[in-house]
DOPA-439932 format. One line per field, with one value per atom (N, C-alpha, C, O): z, y, x. Coordinates in nm, 3 decimals. Layout:
// DOPA-439932
up	[Z;...]
north	[Y;...]
east	[X;...]
This chain:
// DOPA-439932
up	[-2.067;-2.077;-1.958;-1.844;-1.982;-1.877;-1.786;-1.833;-1.656;-1.560;-1.560;-1.589;-1.529;-1.502;-1.382;-1.296;-1.375;-1.267;-1.185;-1.240;-1.054;-0.964;-0.888;-0.817;-0.903;-0.818;-0.699;-0.715;-0.579;-0.459;-0.346;-0.343;-0.253;-0.129;-0.016;-0.012;0.074;0.169;0.247;0.261;0.298;0.388;0.317;0.381;0.188;0.116;0.111;0.066;0.157;0.157;0.017;0.000;-0.082;-0.219;-0.266;-0.330;-0.232;-0.271;-0.193;-0.247;-0.067;0.015;-0.047;-0.060;-0.084;-0.138;-0.272;-0.304;-0.350;-0.477;-0.452;-0.517;-0.358;-0.328;-0.274;-0.304;-0.195;-0.141;-0.253;-0.251;-0.349;-0.461;-0.547;-0.591;-0.571;-0.648;-0.578;-0.642;-0.445;-0.369;-0.370;-0.389;-0.348;-0.343;-0.479;-0.487;-0.585;-0.719;-0.763;-0.871;-0.678;-0.705;-0.836;-0.913;-0.859;-0.979;-0.974;-0.870;-1.086;-1.097;-1.138;-1.250;-1.044;-1.068;-0.994;-0.885;-1.053;-0.987;-0.906;-0.960;-0.775;-0.686;-0.666;-0.627;-0.692;-0.671;-0.563;-0.590;-0.443;-0.333;-0.346;-0.367;-0.333;-0.350;-0.233;-0.151;-0.227;-0.138;-0.221;-0.328;-0.173;-0.252;-0.263;-0.354;-0.172;-0.183;-0.279;-0.305;-0.331;-0.423;-0.533;-0.542;-0.616;-0.716;-0.833;-0.885;-0.873;-0.983;-1.116;-1.140;-1.200;-1.331;-1.415;-1.495;-1.397;-1.474;-1.441;-1.529;-1.313;-1.273;-1.326;-1.376;-1.315;-1.362;-1.513;-1.564;-1.584;-1.729;-1.762;-1.856;-1.683;-1.706;-1.663;-1.730;-1.549;-1.494;-1.437;-1.320;-1.517;-1.474;-1.350;-1.287;-1.312;-1.193;-1.065;-0.962;-1.070;-0.960;-0.835;-0.727;-0.846;-0.730;-0.746;-0.857;-0.634;-0.637;-0.600;-0.531;-0.646;-0.720;-0.870;-0.924;-0.933;-1.079;-1.125;-1.078;-1.214;-1.275;-1.421;-1.495;-1.461;-1.600;-1.655;-1.610;-1.752;-1.809;-1.910;-1.954;-1.945;-2.035;-2.171;-2.238;-2.212;-2.342;-2.333;-2.432;-2.212;-2.193;-2.144;-2.107;-2.141;-2.089;-1.942;-1.868;-1.899;-1.761;-1.692;-1.748;-1.570;-1.485;-1.361;-1.283;-1.340;-1.231;-1.138;-1.073;-1.132;-1.033;-0.954;-1.013;-0.823;-0.740;-0.763;-0.768;-0.778;-0.803;-0.938;-0.954;-1.035;-1.166;-1.157;-1.224;-1.075;-1.054;-0.991;-1.033;-0.892;-0.826;-0.927;-0.931;-1.007;-1.105;-1.210;-1.248;-1.256;-1.359;-1.312;-1.385;-1.192;-1.146;-1.110;-1.135;-1.053;-1.014;-1.135;-1.128;-1.243;-1.366;-1.423;-1.503;-1.385;-1.431;-1.335;-1.377;-1.207;-1.107;-0.982;-0.924;-0.943;-0.832;-0.745;-0.742;-0.673;-0.601;-0.491;-0.457;-0.433;-0.326;-0.374;-0.293;-0.504;-0.558;-0.516;-0.491;-0.507;-0.461;-0.553;-0.506;-0.683;-0.776;-0.762;-0.815;-0.692;-0.662;-0.534;-0.492;-0.471;-0.343;-0.352;-0.275;-0.448;-0.473;-0.439;-0.492;-0.352;-0.324;-0.362;-0.285;-0.482;-0.534;-0.446;-0.433;-0.386;-0.304;-0.180;-0.143;-0.116;0.003;-0.034;0.038;-0.145;-0.188;-0.225;-0.193;-0.291;-0.327;-0.202;-0.198;-0.101;0.024;0.090;0.144;0.086;0.144;0.070;0.131;-0.062;-0.143;-0.155;-0.186;-0.130;-0.137;-0.001;0.048;0.063;0.191;0.302;0.372;0.317;0.428;0.409;0.503;0.290;0.264;0.280;0.332;0.237;0.253;0.400;0.437;0.484;0.626;0.695;0.787;0.653;0.709;0.692;0.786;0.573;0.547;0.634;0.684;0.654;0.730;0.880;0.958;0.920;1.059;1.087;1.181;1.005;1.029;1.000;1.069;0.897;0.856;0.873;0.783;0.992;1.018;1.003;0.950;1.048;1.037;0.891;0.854;0.810;0.667;0.600;0.515;0.639;0.574;0.643;0.588;0.763;0.838;0.881;0.871;0.929;0.962;1.110;1.181;1.153;1.290;1.293;1.239;1.353;1.348;1.414;1.369;1.522;1.591;1.501;1.502;1.427;1.336;1.231;1.204;1.174;1.067;1.123;1.057;1.243;1.308;1.331;1.313;1.372;1.394;1.265;1.266;1.154;1.026;0.986;0.936;1.010;0.983;1.071;1.026;1.198;1.292;1.248;1.261;1.196;1.149;1.037;1.030;0.948;0.839;0.895;0.850;0.994;1.054;1.128;1.133;1.185;1.255;1.157;1.192;1.034;0.933;0.892;0.866;0.886;0.856;0.971;0.950;1.093;1.211;1.199;1.227;1.157;1.138;1.026;1.034;0.922;0.808;0.852;0.799;0.947;0.993;1.099;1.148;1.134;1.239;1.201;1.287;1.072;1.029;0.962;0.918;0.952;0.883;0.931;0.976;0.921;0.959;0.849;0.871;0.731;0.616;0.552;0.572;0.474;0.423;0.302;0.277;0.225;0.100;0.071;-0.041;0.172;0.151;0.279;0.385;0.269;0.387;0.419;0.528;0.325;0.345;0.293;0.229;0.321;0.277;0.125;0.054;0.079;-0.065;-0.107;-0.033;-0.226;-0.288;-0.201;-0.178;-0.153;-0.078;0.052;0.085;0.127;0.254;0.231;0.306;0.128;0.100;0.050;0.081;-0.027;-0.079;0.031;0.024;0.133;0.238;0.357;0.418;0.391;0.514;0.533;0.643;0.430;0.456;0.503;0.574;0.465;0.505;0.649;0.724;0.686;0.825;0.916;1.030;0.869;0.944;0.969;1.079;0.866;0.879;0.979;1.060;0.973;1.068;1.210;1.302;1.230;1.363;1.419;1.537;1.334;1.381;1.413;1.480;1.368;1.399;1.549;1.602;1.616;1.763;1.807;1.826;1.823;1.847;1.979;1.987;2.080;2.210;2.197;2.249;2.129;2.108;2.025;2.060;1.916;1.827;1.902;1.889;1.981;2.053;2.159;2.200;2.203;2.306;2.248;2.323;2.116;2.055;2.053;2.045;2.060;2.055;1.913;1.852;1.862;1.726;1.728;1.657;1.807;1.823;1.692;1.671;1.605;1.479;1.387;1.327;1.376;1.293;1.350;1.274;1.479;1.542;1.518;1.490;1.529;1.504;1.356;1.321;1.269;1.124;1.084;1.004;1.142;1.114;1.166;1.096;1.288;1.348;1.266;1.249;1.215;1.134;1.013;0.977;0.952;0.831;0.864;0.795;0.971;1.008;1.054;1.038;1.111;1.160;1.055;1.081;0.937;0.832;0.772;0.770;0.723;0.656;0.530;0.492;0.465;0.344;0.373;0.303;0.477;0.511;0.554;0.513;0.636;0.680;0.561;0.557;0.464;0.345;0.268;0.227;0.249;0.165;0.240;0.178;0.373;0.450;0.489;0.565;0.436;0.460;0.409;0.299;0.489;0.448;0.343;0.364;0.232;0.124;0.116;0.163;0.057;0.028;-0.075;-0.170;-0.058;-0.156;-0.291;-0.300;-0.395;-0.529;-0.568;-0.546;-0.624;-0.668;-0.819;-0.881;-0.876;-1.021;-1.054;-0.969;-1.182;-1.233;-1.369;-1.415;-1.432;-1.557;-1.669;-1.769;-1.653;-1.759;-1.731;-1.810;-1.617;-1.582;-1.684;-1.737;-1.709;-1.798;-1.726;-1.604;-1.800;-1.738;-1.685;-1.630]
north	[27.847;27.917;27.881;27.878;27.854;27.819;27.938;28.050;27.912;28.018;28.050;27.962;28.174;28.203;28.121;28.083;28.095;28.017;28.108;28.183;28.099;28.171;28.071;27.985;28.082;28.008;28.097;28.212;28.041;28.122;28.042;27.919;28.114;28.056;28.132;28.255;28.061;28.121;28.237;28.340;28.225;28.325;28.435;28.532;28.422;28.522;28.655;28.659;28.764;28.893;28.942;29.007;28.911;28.949;28.874;28.931;28.746;28.666;28.709;28.709;28.745;28.788;28.910;28.914;29.011;29.131;29.105;29.165;29.017;28.981;28.909;28.939;28.815;28.741;28.833;28.813;28.933;29.026;29.107;29.129;29.151;29.225;29.134;29.176;29.012;28.918;28.888;28.876;28.877;28.846;28.963;28.944;29.085;29.201;29.226;29.278;29.191;29.210;29.092;29.093;28.990;28.869;28.803;28.757;28.799;28.734;28.584;28.521;28.529;28.383;28.329;28.350;28.261;28.218;28.087;28.065;28.002;27.875;27.901;27.936;27.883;27.906;27.775;27.674;27.779;27.662;27.698;27.767;27.652;27.676;27.581;27.461;27.636;27.555;27.580;27.669;27.499;27.525;27.579;27.525;27.684;27.745;27.655;27.671;27.559;27.465;27.350;27.266;27.347;27.241;27.303;27.278;27.385;27.463;27.374;27.298;27.384;27.299;27.341;27.460;27.245;27.279;27.367;27.447;27.352;27.434;27.582;27.668;27.612;27.751;27.803;27.915;27.721;27.763;27.781;27.864;27.703;27.720;27.854;27.923;27.890;28.017;28.135;28.239;28.120;28.230;28.172;28.132;28.168;28.103;28.163;28.097;28.287;28.345;28.275;28.285;28.202;28.113;28.179;28.121;28.300;28.366;28.374;28.365;28.390;28.405;28.548;28.616;28.594;28.521;28.515;28.596;28.416;28.405;28.380;28.286;28.463;28.442;28.405;28.475;28.294;28.252;28.266;28.198;28.355;28.380;28.272;28.194;28.270;28.166;28.170;28.068;28.291;28.302;28.276;28.291;28.237;28.207;28.323;28.304;28.443;28.558;28.537;28.482;28.580;28.560;28.695;28.788;28.705;28.823;28.773;28.697;28.814;28.757;28.862;28.838;28.980;29.081;29.111;29.134;29.112;29.122;29.250;29.247;29.363;29.489;29.487;29.544;29.420;29.406;29.318;29.343;29.214;29.129;29.211;29.201;29.293;29.376;29.470;29.482;29.536;29.631;29.559;29.606;29.444;29.369;29.333;29.355;29.280;29.237;29.355;29.352;29.461;29.578;29.659;29.727;29.653;29.720;29.654;29.715;29.530;29.457;29.472;29.472;29.484;29.503;29.565;29.508;29.680;29.755;29.811;29.933;29.723;29.766;29.867;29.944;29.871;29.966;30.083;30.165;30.092;30.203;30.204;30.311;30.089;30.081;30.155;30.213;30.154;30.217;30.368;30.434;30.423;30.566;30.599;30.714;30.498;30.516;30.458;30.371;30.509;30.461;30.571;30.682;30.541;30.632;30.558;30.478;30.587;30.515;30.532;30.439;30.650;30.674;30.586;30.531;30.571;30.485;30.339;30.268;30.296;30.158;30.133;30.027;30.228;30.213;30.207;30.132;30.287;30.281;30.146;30.090;30.094;29.961;29.852;29.770;29.852;29.745;29.757;29.660;29.877;29.899;29.898;29.791;30.015;30.021;29.934;29.864;29.938;29.861;29.712;29.643;29.662;29.519;29.482;29.374;29.568;29.543;29.524;29.427;29.616;29.607;29.495;29.432;29.471;29.362;29.228;29.150;29.203;29.075;29.061;28.952;29.170;29.165;29.169;29.142;29.202;29.189;29.048;28.982;29.003;28.874;28.757;28.656;28.772;28.664;28.708;28.694;28.761;28.816;28.712;28.742;28.590;28.485;28.456;28.441;28.448;28.420;28.532;28.505;28.656;28.771;28.814;28.893;28.761;28.802;28.947;29.021;28.989;29.129;29.145;29.048;29.271;29.305;29.329;29.430;29.241;29.257;29.384;29.444;29.426;29.547;29.670;29.758;29.675;29.788;29.795;29.902;29.682;29.681;29.695;29.750;29.646;29.669;29.818;29.868;29.888;30.033;30.108;30.205;30.062;30.126;30.104;30.195;29.984;29.956;30.043;30.099;30.055;30.134;30.279;30.342;30.333;30.472;30.492;30.595;30.393;30.401;30.392;30.464;30.304;30.292;30.419;30.455;30.487;30.613;30.719;30.801;30.716;30.810;30.774;30.862;30.644;30.602;30.636;30.670;30.627;30.664;30.810;30.843;30.896;31.037;31.053;31.136;30.973;30.979;30.943;30.997;30.852;30.806;30.897;30.869;31.004;31.093;31.153;31.177;31.177;31.241;31.149;31.194;31.021;30.927;30.786;30.756;30.699;30.559;30.481;30.368;30.541;30.471;30.556;30.677;30.493;30.562;30.649;30.744;30.619;30.693;30.712;30.691;30.750;30.771;30.750;30.722;30.764;30.749;30.603;30.573;30.514;30.371;30.295;30.353;30.165;30.086;30.089;30.104;30.076;30.080;30.008;29.928;30.038;29.973;29.985;29.886;30.106;30.130;30.051;29.987;30.055;29.981;29.832;29.767;29.779;29.636;29.597;29.488;29.684;29.654;29.651;29.575;29.734;29.748;29.656;29.607;29.632;29.560;29.426;29.400;29.338;29.206;29.214;29.124;29.318;29.332;29.383;29.342;29.471;29.518;29.405;29.394;29.324;29.205;29.114;29.064;29.094;29.009;29.069;28.997;29.200;29.268;29.252;29.219;29.275;29.264;29.123;29.105;29.024;28.885;28.835;28.732;28.906;28.865;28.871;28.791;28.968;28.979;29.056;29.178;28.985;29.052;29.129;29.237;29.075;29.144;29.279;29.380;29.281;29.405;29.503;29.620;29.455;29.542;29.604;29.724;29.524;29.575;29.678;29.760;29.676;29.769;29.903;29.995;29.913;30.036;30.144;30.112;30.273;30.382;30.406;30.510;30.307;30.312;30.281;30.191;30.354;30.316;30.321;30.238;30.416;30.426;30.308;30.247;30.277;30.163;30.033;29.948;30.016;29.893;29.876;29.766;29.986;29.979;29.954;29.877;30.020;30.001;29.856;29.798;29.799;29.659;29.567;29.474;29.591;29.506;29.508;29.405;29.625;29.634;29.543;29.477;29.539;29.457;29.308;29.224;29.277;29.135;29.076;28.957;29.160;29.113;29.120;29.081;29.169;29.183;29.047;28.954;29.040;28.917;28.892;28.777;28.999;28.984;28.912;28.818;28.955;28.891;28.746;28.657;28.724;28.587;28.496;28.380;28.552;28.474;28.430;28.314;28.521;28.487;28.404;28.349;28.396;28.319;28.180;28.109;28.140;28.004;27.904;27.919;27.804;27.701;27.610;27.553;27.598;27.511;27.389;27.390;27.287;27.171;27.211;27.283;27.167;27.200;27.139;27.026;27.216;27.168;27.064;27.082;26.957;26.851;26.836;26.874;26.781;26.768;26.641;26.580;26.605;26.498;26.543;26.653;26.462;26.504;26.528;26.593;26.477;26.493;26.610;26.637;26.681;26.791;26.904;26.934;26.965;27.081;27.202;27.213;27.292;27.412;27.505;27.611]
east	[12.488;12.617;12.705;12.657;12.831;12.925;12.951;12.973;12.950;12.979;13.128;13.210;13.164;13.305;13.352;13.272;13.481;13.540;13.632;13.712;13.619;13.709;13.795;13.742;13.926;14.020;14.053;14.093;14.037;14.049;14.113;14.106;14.175;14.225;14.157;14.162;14.094;14.001;14.061;13.995;14.183;14.239;14.320;14.360;14.344;14.423;14.349;14.234;14.411;14.341;14.304;14.200;14.385;14.351;14.226;14.138;14.220;14.103;13.979;13.869;13.997;13.883;13.816;13.694;13.896;13.834;13.767;13.664;13.824;13.761;13.628;13.528;13.628;13.504;13.396;13.278;13.434;13.335;13.269;13.148;13.348;13.291;13.204;13.096;13.248;13.168;13.036;12.932;13.041;12.920;12.823;12.703;12.873;12.782;12.718;12.607;12.789;12.735;12.648;12.589;12.641;12.560;12.601;12.517;12.731;12.783;12.760;12.778;12.720;12.707;12.844;12.890;12.907;13.045;13.070;13.017;13.150;13.189;13.315;13.420;13.304;13.419;13.494;13.436;13.623;13.709;13.811;13.910;13.787;13.882;13.999;13.981;14.120;14.240;14.335;14.313;14.440;14.553;14.668;14.698;14.731;14.838;14.960;15.041;14.973;15.085;15.054;15.140;14.932;14.892;14.806;14.686;14.871;14.798;14.756;14.837;14.630;14.584;14.646;14.666;14.677;14.737;14.644;14.692;14.513;14.419;14.436;14.428;14.460;14.481;14.613;14.621;14.718;14.850;14.853;14.928;14.773;14.765;14.700;14.740;14.598;14.528;14.613;14.616;14.684;14.763;14.893;14.896;14.998;15.124;15.187;15.269;15.153;15.216;15.172;15.239;15.060;15.024;14.972;14.981;14.917;14.857;14.706;14.654;14.637;14.492;14.456;14.532;14.339;14.236;14.268;14.343;14.208;14.211;14.067;14.003;14.019;13.887;13.909;13.977;13.848;13.851;13.710;13.618;13.694;13.562;13.524;13.609;13.398;13.348;13.417;13.432;13.460;13.528;13.678;13.750;13.725;13.866;13.949;14.065;13.893;13.967;13.997;13.915;14.116;14.160;14.178;14.238;14.126;14.148;14.219;14.161;14.344;14.421;14.482;14.583;14.419;14.452;14.325;14.220;14.335;14.214;14.136;14.013;14.206;14.135;14.064;13.956;14.125;14.060;13.937;13.836;13.943;13.825;13.712;13.597;13.747;13.647;13.582;13.459;13.662;13.607;13.523;13.416;13.571;13.499;13.358;13.262;13.346;13.214;13.125;13.004;13.183;13.104;13.059;12.957;13.132;13.088;12.964;12.892;12.939;12.821;12.703;12.588;12.734;12.628;12.691;12.783;12.639;12.699;12.586;12.565;12.515;12.395;12.420;12.329;12.541;12.571;12.656;12.701;12.678;12.755;12.900;12.956;12.962;13.102;13.197;13.295;13.171;13.264;13.266;13.355;13.169;13.170;13.243;13.246;13.303;13.372;13.513;13.553;13.587;13.722;13.822;13.812;13.917;14.027;14.155;14.208;14.204;14.321;14.444;14.524;14.460;14.579;14.580;14.684;14.465;14.458;14.484;14.554;14.428;14.447;14.594;14.648;14.656;14.798;14.887;14.984;14.853;14.930;14.913;15.008;14.792;14.766;14.842;14.910;14.830;14.889;15.040;15.109;15.091;15.234;15.300;15.336;15.316;15.388;15.327;15.399;15.195;15.135;15.159;15.200;15.135;15.156;15.303;15.335;15.393;15.537;15.572;15.639;15.527;15.560;15.482;15.534;15.360;15.280;15.351;15.361;15.399;15.468;15.593;15.622;15.665;15.790;15.767;15.858;15.645;15.603;15.551;15.596;15.459;15.395;15.490;15.487;15.572;15.662;15.807;15.889;15.838;15.971;16.081;16.188;16.057;16.158;16.191;16.307;16.087;16.106;16.186;16.271;16.158;16.223;16.352;16.428;16.377;16.495;16.488;16.586;16.369;16.346;16.312;16.287;16.312;16.274;16.123;16.077;16.046;15.899;15.849;15.751;15.915;15.871;15.884;15.798;15.991;16.013;15.902;15.848;15.869;15.768;15.626;15.539;15.603;15.474;15.452;15.341;15.558;15.549;15.516;15.441;15.574;15.545;15.398;15.332;15.349;15.206;15.118;15.018;15.156;15.077;15.070;14.965;15.179;15.178;15.077;15.010;15.067;14.969;14.827;14.738;14.807;14.675;14.636;14.518;14.733;14.702;14.652;14.567;14.704;14.654;14.511;14.430;14.482;14.345;14.251;14.135;14.302;14.223;14.179;14.064;14.270;14.235;14.133;14.043;14.149;14.057;13.915;13.818;13.902;13.771;13.710;13.601;13.778;13.727;13.592;13.507;13.572;13.447;13.349;13.243;13.380;13.293;13.321;13.432;13.222;13.244;13.315;13.358;13.328;13.385;13.492;13.497;13.579;13.697;13.670;13.745;13.566;13.545;13.397;13.352;13.322;13.179;13.101;13.159;12.970;12.884;12.851;12.803;12.876;12.852;12.974;13.061;12.978;13.094;13.105;13.005;13.225;13.246;13.372;13.427;13.416;13.532;13.657;13.727;13.684;13.808;13.809;13.909;13.699;13.692;13.714;13.787;13.650;13.659;13.798;13.847;13.860;13.994;14.098;14.194;14.080;14.181;14.156;14.251;14.032;13.997;14.068;14.117;14.076;14.137;14.282;14.328;14.353;14.493;14.503;14.592;14.412;14.411;14.363;14.409;14.273;14.232;14.352;14.370;14.433;14.552;14.650;14.709;14.668;14.756;14.703;14.779;14.575;14.514;14.528;14.556;14.509;14.512;14.652;14.667;14.755;14.893;14.919;14.995;14.857;14.866;14.742;14.748;14.631;14.504;14.501;14.443;14.564;14.565;14.636;14.588;14.750;14.823;14.740;14.729;14.682;14.603;14.486;14.460;14.416;14.299;14.338;14.255;14.463;14.508;14.556;14.586;14.564;14.614;14.505;14.386;14.545;14.448;14.397;14.423;14.324;14.270;14.120;14.076;14.041;13.900;13.821;13.732;13.852;13.778;13.811;13.722;13.940;13.982;13.927;13.880;13.933;13.883;13.734;13.688;13.657;13.513;13.485;13.395;13.562;13.549;13.575;13.501;13.680;13.713;13.603;13.562;13.557;13.454;13.325;13.261;13.287;13.164;13.172;13.075;13.288;13.301;13.313;13.256;13.387;13.401;13.268;13.245;13.181;13.052;12.942;12.828;12.976;12.874;12.837;12.918;12.714;12.670;12.751;12.774;12.795;12.874;13.005;13.041;13.076;13.203;13.182;13.256;13.080;13.052;13.022;13.061;12.951;12.916;13.039;13.048;13.135;13.250;13.355;13.446;13.342;13.439;13.390;13.456;13.275;13.227;13.330;13.383;13.358;13.454;13.391;13.284;13.458;13.414;13.504;13.618;13.451;13.535;13.638;13.607;13.760;13.864;13.830;13.781;13.857;13.830;13.935;14.054;13.889;13.980;13.972;13.873;14.076;14.081;14.158;14.222;14.150;14.235;14.286;14.253;14.363;14.428;14.328;14.361;14.207;14.107;14.013;13.922;14.035;13.947;13.955;14.062;13.842;13.841;13.896;13.883;13.956;14.015;13.908;13.940]
């Protein structure tokens, strides 16, 4: 039986969270690492919007939203019970306001924005998460789960924009939470550098 195919870009936070869920569920899947500036026609045929991750199942069905990829694979195998640790409100705040301000902080020149203003907005959201972590090491349970994995890649991106500044902020719970995930074997596994997938006009989708 043909394996499902995952089109992915190594550093994309949406792709990272999808790969982490696929890895924890031990999904058998063919990973095709690509460059977003050189998108393969097979991926664009499957998902014309041209963003990653994209999963193409053996029957041709396409899943091209990262949270849907996470749910799809965890519904088949969920050894750590991630689906029992979902906080939709936190994820919506991350994918909405936090991502909005993150982009305008990190890519201020592209957006024509004031990076300090948007960094402050991100920091306010992180301060609320800091309070959330006061009673637990994780955001939605006693162990890592869906919510932590869905949010972490974006906070990693925020931290890496100016690591010295981030490390100096009074966010000890968030900093420890982030470090636990970055140092985990799961994260290291999904961030291994792969050879870029290549194709030609005769390649199968």
